[in-house]
N, C-alpha and C positions, 0 to 999 in steps of 0.2 A: 504494500500500500504506500502511496505517496504521502509523506508528511508535509504539513503546512504550518507556518508561523502566521497566526492571525492577530493583527493589532488593530484595535478599533477605538476611535475617540468619539465621545458623546457630543451631541449638540450642546451649545452653550447658552441657549435661550432660557428665559426664566422658568419655563415649564419642563425643562429637560430632566431634572432629577425626579420630578413627579411622574413623568412617563416611564423612567427607568424603574422606579419602585412599583408602578402599576403592573408591569409585565415581568418583574424579577422572578417570581415563583415559576412562571411558565418557562423562562429562560433557564433557570436552574434544573427544572424537571427535564428539559431537553438535554442539558449537559449530562445529567445522570443517565439518560438513555444512551447517549453517545459513549459514555464510560462503560456501560454494560455491554455494548456491542464492540468495544475495543477501539472505537474511533477517537475518543477523548484521551489525551495523554497528560496534559496539565493545563492550568489556566487560572485566571482570577482577575480581580479588579485592579485597574491602574488608579493610583491615588495622587492627589496634589499634595503640596507641602502641609496643608491643614488636615489631611486624611480624608478628604471628600472624593468620592468616586467620580472619575472623569473619563473613564474608558475601560477597556478590557483587553486581555491578551489570552491567547489560547494556542496550544500546540495540539493539532488534531491530525488524523490520517484518514484518508478516504480511498476506496478501491478504484475510483474513476473520477474524472472531472465532472461527470454528470451527478455523481453522489455529492460532491462538494457543492455544486449548484443547487441541488435539492435541499441540502442543509441551509443554504443561504435563503432560499425561497420561504422556508418555514421558521427561521430563527426569529423569535419574538423581539429581540433588540433591533433587528432590521425592519420587521413589519410594523413594529411599534414606534418607529422613528426615535430610537434611543441613540443608535450609532450613526453619526454623520459621516465620518471618514473611516473606511475599512481598507486595510492593506493586507493582502494575502500573498505570501511568498513561499515557494518550495523550501523545505527545511529537512535537515537530517539530525536527529538526536544523537549525541555522542554516546557510544557504548562504553560506559565507565562502571 
């Protein structure tokens, strides 16, 4: 499976945190499903200097580009307008 480093930054408007919190449980449930299927390797929230969530990072693996696209179509932080900028790069975890 191809691994990916996914870095996503939240919108910065005044309702951004509210949108994040509104879909957070659905996002975490999806991450748990990805972990159970072996797709989710690691991830979490990106914080600013005050500890406020401003984005997310994830290392995930997918069998095909179509599977990656299907995840993007269903990801609550994308459909719920939480993530404004998403960067997806091929990645290889170190075997240590």
